[in-house]
Steps between C-alpha positions, in 0.01 A plus 500: 500500500876459546482243224350751260803728549708213364257427215541845339869476398458135394199576278670804353806293409290230335280736300798711391674184377192405298469849358864500384460161336187606311638836393834384354476125452860474621521571873333317789770561758302705753501845340867596563562566128393842373202494258603513136253766388366836619151351512617224733671755721183705527281203584737372769538845650127559516412168655774251591236265639363434152137582581302767319402706805233763459372809688285283729810314617682826565206653686471189718865519607507877543180503706589194708838643608357778723219266604750245634713772659197624690400148606847444647474830691157406637627154594780671695238691700349171615842361587566802720187436706448260787169385359338176388777243430301374200500848347872542562575159345291587195676836466837324509394260226372786285826689534708189427300435181467852366858622541638244249202560271586869503853415385358286219265774381779758494717256303224459241475876449876531460507207257234669288680834512200659672508772763566374851403731784469315835262678731300670230446286192544687173347829609215472248242342729333614819535153650139475614576140596723616787400544862432866573730703721205552734457125549874458553497767770196342663697178526797681649283670760268209581492364851613144559137393538390634161819458297458134400142553377594809297812331364304197381227712340757719326708210371195312371418805285867543403531137395178532301651770280818292453286212375328738258836618363618141459176392329531790254847380402380142461213621282683755284876444538729285283829460686535149646710604801259781584214252475677255730553772760143625461359151549710442813398837645131447430495145640690585817315820576159341446598237757618771739173690457318185610734465797463865603122485468495198734717683755276805478193289571641318802 
């Protein structure tokens, strides 16, 4: 995912260049020249990436932000335990993937001029896709013997809701960057669900 953090500014530069060239017919120098009309200013301010994002794109990013934050916190619980090395290694990979994705999602929301509230989404949803506080406390209080099983079961369910959020964006969203992130999230987390299910059944 480190590569995707580099892709965002590159893609934004390319699409902004194209947008400037189409809008004025005179400038293709990377978007450093101010737009020549109020309409151009408005369009660039609303969406510098050039895509026509819609409410489904915004909902995907706003819902996935707290979802990823929670996944990182739950991964940290596994890293604090002296449990199954396979579970700890998986938790490390999850954290390494989702932290940069979180940065990308927040950048999308800022680019669109949408509300960004890490830790709580936009305040308009109950976040039914999140792990409950009860489950989180059960993980905290679980004995070493039962922690790995409960962690795997909880993260399988948690990943399942992330896949649902990503699939909704791919079905209903329009923004190409959001779709790229959604596809990556869905593909990786489906693979991790398979991996966690295998560990659970050992």
